[in-house]
N, C-alpha and C positions, 0 to 999 in steps of 0.2 A: 071304809077302813077295813083292815085285815082282821081286827079283833071282834067284829060284830057277830060272827057266827060261832064264836067260842063260848064255852060256859062262863058264868059270872066269876067263878073261882080263879080263872086264869087271867083276869084283867089286872091283877096285882103285879104281874111281871112287866107290863108295858113300860112304866116309868123307869125301871131299872135297865131295860134294854135300850131305851132311848138315851138314857144317861151314859151308858157304856158306849153307844155309837158316837155320841157327841165328844166324849173323852178321847176316843180313838181318832176322830177327825182332828181334834186339837193337838194330839201328840204327833200325828202325821204332819200337820202344818208346822209345828215347832221344829221338827227335825229336817224339814225340806226347805224352809225359808232361810236364806243366807243372812248372816249378820252384815250390816253396812260396813263398807271399807273405812278404816280409820285414816289418819294422816299418813300418807305414803311418801312424804318428803324425806330426803336423805339428810341425816343429821351429820354435820361436819364437826369433827373433833380435831383440834390442832395437834400436830405431831409433838411428842415429848410431854404432853400434859398427862397427869395421872388422874384417872377417873375414879 
């Protein structure tokens, strides 16, 4: 691990850095993944009808 050579006082940062990294990956996936396409059928409305 990268933290093994650091003083004991600096170990407290690791959970926060890992959490920030995971949140960043989650946000990146949330913005990059497209929503599934909905119903793309054309709706037919008769002429003269009030909607």
